[in-house]
N, C-alpha and C positions, 0 to 999 in steps of 0.2 A: 635556206638556212632558218629564216625566221618561221616557215611552216613547221620546220622539224622541231624548233623550240617550243612552239605553241603545242604540238602534239605531245611532246614530253610532259609539258606542263599539265596538259589535260589529264594524261595517264596519271600524274603524280596526284592530282586531286581527286580522280576517281578511287585510287588506291588508298588514299588517307582516309581514315575513319572521321565521320562527322561528329565533332564534339558537341555535346549537349549544351544549350545555353545556361549560363549561370543563373540560378534563381535568387532573386532578391526578395527577402522577407522583411516585412513589418513587424513590430511587436505583436499586433494582433494575430498576424498570420503565424508566427512562431508558437504562440500560445494555443491557437487552434490545432495545429499539428501535434504539439506535445500532449493535448488533452485526448487525442485519439490514438497516439503511437507510444506514449510513454509506458514503460513496463510496469510501474507501480500503479498507474491508473487502471491499466487492463487487469492486473491482478486484483484490485479492489472491486472491479466489476464483476469478475469471476466469484469473488467471495460473496457478493450479494446474491448471485445466481446459485451458489452452493447452500447458503443459509435459506434460500427460498424452497429448495427441494427438501432441506431438512425439516422446514415447517410442515411442507405437504406430508412428509413421512410421519411426523408426529401426530398430524390430525388423523391418521389412519387408525390410530387406537381407539378412536370413537366408532369406527365402524365394526361389524362382525369380523372375527378372525376365523377363518375357515381352512381346516386342514384335513387332508386325506391320508390314509394310512393303510398299509398292507405288510402282513407279517406271516412268516412260515416258521414253524418250530418242528424239529425232529427230536423225538424223545430218545435219550440214550438209556435211561433206566426208569422203568414205569413205577409210579407210586403204588404202595402197598396199602390196603384198606383192611382194617380189623374190625369185624363185627361182633359185639359182646351180647349174644343172645342165645336161647336154647334151640340149637339145630334139631335135636331129637323130637321135641315137641311139635315142631313143623312137619317132621316126617312121620308123626304118628307113634312115637316111642312111648315106653312106660314111665311110671313116676316113681318106682322103687329106689332103693339105695344105689344100686348098680347104675341105674339111668342117671342119677345125679352125679356120679362120678364120671360117667361118659359125657354128661354136659359140661362139667368143669373142664374135662380135657379137650372138648370141642372149642371151648372159649379160649384156651390157652394155646391152641394150634395156631400155625402160621396164617397170615392174612392172605389176602388174594390181590393180584394186581388189577388196577383200573386205567382206564384211558387207552388211547390208540397212539400208534407210533408217529403219525403225521398230524400236525395241527396247522389249519390255515384259518386267517382272519383278515378281513378288509372292512374299511369304513369311512365314516367321515365325521368330523366333530366341528362345533362352532361354538364361540364364546363372544360375548359382548358386554362391556360395563354399562351399567345403567345409572348407578350413582357412585361417583368417585371424585370427591372434591379435590383431591391431590393431583389427579390426572388433569382435570380442568384448569388448574393453576399452573401446571407444567406447560400446558399449551399456550398460556399467556406469556411465559417466559421465552418460548421459541419465536413468538412474535416480536418481542422485545430484541431478540438476537438479529432478526431481519432489519429491524430499526437501526440497531447499532451498526451492522454491517453498510448500511446506507450512509450513515454518518461518518463512518471511517472512509467510505469512498470519497465523500465530499471533502474530508480532510487530506487525502491524497491529492485530489485536484487543487485544493488551495496551495498545498506544499509545491506540487508541480508548477503552478503558475508563479508562485514566488520564486522559485528556482530559474525558470525561464526568464523571468524579468531581470533578475540579477545577472544572469548569464548574458542576456542581450545587452544590458547596460555595460557589462565589462568589456564586451566586444567593442562597443562605441568608445569606451575610454582607452582601449589599447589602440584603436585606430587614430584617435585624437593625439595620444602619445607618440604614435609614428609619424604623424604630420609634424609635430613640433620638432622632433629629433632629426626629421628629415630636412626641415628648414634651417636646424642648426648646422647640419652638415653642408647644406647648400651655401649658407652664409660663410662657413669656415672656407670653402673652396673659392668663393669669390675673394674673401680677404687674402687667401694664399696668392691668387693670381695677381691682386692689387700690390701685395708686399713684393712679389717677384719682379713686377715692373718697376717698383720704386727701388728695389735693391739693384736691379740692372741700371737704373739711372743714377745710382749712388745717393738715393735719398733715404734709404733704409739700411739698417745694419744687418749683419748676418745673424745677429741674435734674434731680431724681428722676423727674419725669414725662417729660423729655426722654430721660433714659437708658432708661427702660422702653420708650418707643417705639422707640428705636434698637435695643434688644435684640430687639424683635419684627421690626423691618426685617431685621436681621442673620441671624435664624432663617429667614426665608422662602427665601432662595436655597439654604440647606443642604437645605431639604425638597425643593425642586425638583430639586436635583443628586441627592440620595439616590433619588427617584423615577425619574429618568432613569437612574441606575446600575442599578436593578432592571431596567428595560426592556432595557438594553444586554446585561446578563448573561443575560437570558432569550434574547435572540437569538443569543448565542454558544452557549448550551445547544443551541438548535435547530439551528444550524449543525453543530455536532459530532454531534448525533444524526442529522442527515441528513433532518429533517423541513422542512416549509414555514415560512418565517419568519413568515408571517401566521396560522399556526395558534394557537388559544387553548389554551394550556398553562400550568401553574404547577406548582411544586414542593411536596412535602409535608414537614412537620417544621420543625425550626429547628436552629440549631447547638447549642443547649443539650442537644438529644436526644443528641448524641454526646459531651457532656462527661464522663459517667460512664466511657465507654470509654477516655477518655484516662488515667484513674487505675488501671483494672482490667485492660486488655488487656496481655498480656506482649508484649515486643519480638520481632519475627519473626526466624526464623533468616536469617543473613546469607550463607548459601550461594548462590553464583553458578551452580550447575548448571542453574538454570532460566532464566538470562538469555538472551534471544532473540538478542542480538548475538554471545555468545560461541558459541551453538549454530550460528549461521549461519557463523561463522568455522571452526568445527570441520568442518562439512560441506564448505566450500570447501577446507579443507586435505585432506580425503579426495579431493575431485575433482583437486587438483593431484597428489597421489600417484598417482591413476589415470592422469592425464596424462603424468606422467613414465614410467610403465610402457607406456603406449600408444606414446609416441615411442620407447622401447627396442624395442618389438616390430615397429616399422616396418622393422628390419632383418632380420626373419625371413622365410623364404620362405612364400608363399601359393599354395594350390590351389584352383582353379575348374573347374567343369564347364560346358561349353558345348554347344549344339544349334542347328542351324539346317535349315531346310527351305524351298526355294525353287522357283518355277516360272518359266522363261524362255521367251520366244517372240520370234522375229525375222521381220519381213515388210516388203515394200515397198509394201502396201496396207492398207486398214483393213477387211478381211473376216474379223472376228474368228472367225466359225464354222469357218474353215478354217485358223486358226492351228495350228501344231503346238507344243505346250507341252513343253518339256524339263524334268524334275525334277532337283533337285540337293539333296542333304542330307548332313549329317555330324553326328557327336557326338565329342567329344573332351575331353581334360583339358588345362588351362593351368597350368603351374606357373612362378611368378614368383620369381626368386631376386634380391633386391637385392644389388648388388655395389659400386657407387660412386656417389655422389651429390653430390660436392664437399664433403663435411662437413656437408650440410644436416641429416641426422638426428642427427649428433653435437651440433651446435649447438642443435638444438630440445631435446633432452634437458637441456643444460646451462641453457638459458633457463627450462626449466620448473622445474629445481631452485632456480635463483635466486629465481623467483617464490614457491616455496614457502617460502624462507628469508624473504622479505619478509611473507608472510602470517603466519608465526610471530612476527616482531617486532611486527606490527600487533596480534596477539592478546595479546601480553604487555602492550604499551601500553594497549591497551582495557581488559584485566583491572585494570591499576593505576588507570586513570581511574575505573573503576566502583568500585573500593574507596574511592576518595577520595569519590565522590558518595555512597555508602552512609553513610560517616561523617558527611558533612554532613547528610544526611537525619536520621539518628539525633540528631545535635546539635540540629538544629532542633526535632525532637520533644521531646526532653529541656528545652530552653529554653522551649518552649510550654507544657508541664506546669507548669514553675516559675512562669512568667508568668501562667498561668491561676489558680494558687493565689493568687498575689500580688494579681492584678487583682480576684478574687473578694472578698478581703478589702477591697480599697479601695473596691468597689462598696458594701459594708455599711456601712463608715465614712463614705463620702461621701454615702450615702443619709441616714444619721443627721445628718450635719452640714447637709444641705440643709433637713431638717425642722425642725431647730433654728433655722437661719437664717430659714426661712419664718416661723415662730412668732415669732421675735424682731423681724423686719421688721413683722409684723402689729401688734405691740404697741408698736412705735416703739423698740425696744432696739438694733436695728442698722440699717445703711443699705442701700440698694439694691445698692451696690457689693459689700457682704458676700454679699448673696443671689446675685448674679451670679457672684461667685467660687465659691460653693458648687456652683451649678448647672454651671458649666464643669468643676469636679472631678468631679462626678458623671457628666457626659458622657464624659469622658475615660476613667474607670474602666469604664464601660459598654462603650464601644468597645473598650477593652483587653482585656476578657473575650472578646468576639466575635473580636477579631483573633488571640488566643492560641489559641482552639479552630480557627480557619480554618487557622492556620500548622501546627498539629499534623495536622490532616487532609490538607492539601495535601502535606506532606512525607511522610506516610504513603502517600498515593496514589503519589507518585514512587517511593518505596521499594519497594512492592508491584510497580509496573511494572518497576523494574529487576531485582528479584528472580525476576520471571516468574510471579507468582501469578495463574494463569489463571482467570477468572471462569467459564468454562464448565465446567471441571474441579469448581469448587466447587459449582456448582448441581447437577451430575449426582451428586456425592457426597452432597449433602444429601437429593437425592430417593431 
């Protein structure tokens, strides 16, 4: 019988799918995965590639543009030519009055058709700009487009890193809250068992027993909500990282691992030179300055080189081997001097200058808003440090109070209400510690993202 059970157990294990091991991620691991899998980061990288191709395409304007052509034309109605000269004199006619009348008649007679029914032409043409200041300035603008795309990609990475950090810390907060509420539930169950024993020994009233049961019932939804919060926060982390939502991952560490850094780490430098928004606005300002010059250069002359070579043939039939092809070619210079365009170029320069002024005002307002945000983050971090110190002291005091209340209730010196009050104070203080650490880490993540603390630069420096 034992051999049969072992056989069935072996078959069951062979038939059961092997579940992949759960992957535990640190904060750095989660950030590295997000920087390679996040959709916004990948889109930003593709945008850099696209602008690079666009820049190469714009530089093609400096090279000769060569085009080939081939045309066929079938004449429906031939052109008529009128020749206004004396046909009789060419044919040896007289010069008397009658001949003059005949000459006049010949000049007023119908003309004759010219050309042939089929016209064929083929050739190649080339052109290349030699002097074009407006074109040269436009090429510089395309270079700035690539630079702007690179900075936008850096901004996407900074935003992704900030989102991953906050999502990671949210998971840690949810797990800490789940531990606290599980502890509350366990204490409520122990208190119920103790109250049940005291009630059976007629040392506790039915009211105390009812309150103990109510405390357990009230603790159950909080445990379920806390577990659900952990699952939701993990889904949010997976979404930010760009991995499948059904992947089995978990985070390493706890919020208390970052508590020491709250008290020891110095405040970061609040210089905004690394802020990606201000960098993008600076690049856009350079682009507008180049645009103003490009519009001004539109009034300058331009010089271009042109070349053309073609073969033409005309016939009334389709005997290609008997066609007589006539070549035609030329090479020349084309000078274009803008004189008057109805004020179009002048107004374009003014419009570009107004746009540059708008961008400058936008930059000033953005910098002001960023300074306000930095002060808010620093204030939140400072408040969190103070709250953490106060909450830590409260946890120690509430823990002692709960222990005393538990012992007093065990010997009958206090009521269940006193024990529940002590439990509530302990729960609030424990959650206060977790919330203080989370508020500090969340504000610090936002501050680092605002200041442009690039994760890639940090890792390369450490390596």
